[in-house]
C-alpha positions, 0 to 999 in steps of 0.5 A: 499499500502506497504511504499515506494513501487511507485504506478504503472498505469496499462494501460489496453489494452482492450476496455470498456466492451470487454469480455475475448473472444474479447479481445483474438481474437482481440490480436491474430489478432493484432500479426497476422498482426504484424508478416505479416508486419514484414515477408513481409518486407525482402521478398521484392527485394529492401530491400534485396539489402539494406541487403546485403549492410549494409543499413538495417538489420533484426533487423530493419524489426522486430523493424520497418517494412517498409510497404505500406500505401494504399489509393485510390489514393496514396501509401506511403511507410515507417514505420507504424507510421510515415507514418500514421503521414505524410498522415494523411492530405492527400486527397487521397480518401479512406484509409489508409490500412496498407499493407505488402510490394510487391516483387517489390516496390522500395522506398526511404530507408531514407524517406517517398516515395509516389506513385500516382495511375493513378486515383490520382487527385494530378496526373492529376494536376501535369500532367496538369500542365506539358502539358500546359508547354509544350504547351505553350513553353519556352517563356511562360511556366512560366505562369503556375507557375505564376498562380499556386503560385500567391498569389492574387486572380484571379481577381489580376492575371488577371489584371496583366496579360500582353495582350501578355501572354493572347493571347499565353494562348488563342492561345496555349491552346485554353482556356481564362485566367480565365480558365487557371487560374482554371486550374493551381490551379488545380481546372479545368481539360482540353481537352488539345492536347495529345503528339504526338507519333513517331512510329518506322517503321520496314521493313516487 
């Protein structure tokens, strides 16, 4: 080695035992995927609005394109690296799959955004808690959050539950306080009464 010259560590992009042809095919595929993600970003209508308002630039699209990181139960929107990092501990079924933005996608440009699918367990839990609050009414709706965030065990929650509150749960939800606690924790799904739908009447 020539005196005074710094040694530069070269990091190969190849996998161990990968042939020239295998490496070339993988590299070309990677370039194609990156190009599709970059090209798909400005085709999104919301991105176009951000471009028009100066909130986003074509250089942003090239440097860090906003993408869809798809899971079986949800979709996350954001840059590839930060979105994969933010969702690495999420339990949303199979995934992630990195996809280009669709034309009608809307998201928060400053934060990672989430869209839950209808089959999302998270979404089912959210909707169930919301419906239980509606059925319990203004006076007792706080019981849902009390059970959800109660730091103690079910035994202590039930011990501290006032008889009036327990009766409201039985009467309005038709379940025991034990089952109610499990539902608030997202451990059980209930067959709750559906919301009434008001139909408009039209004259023939």
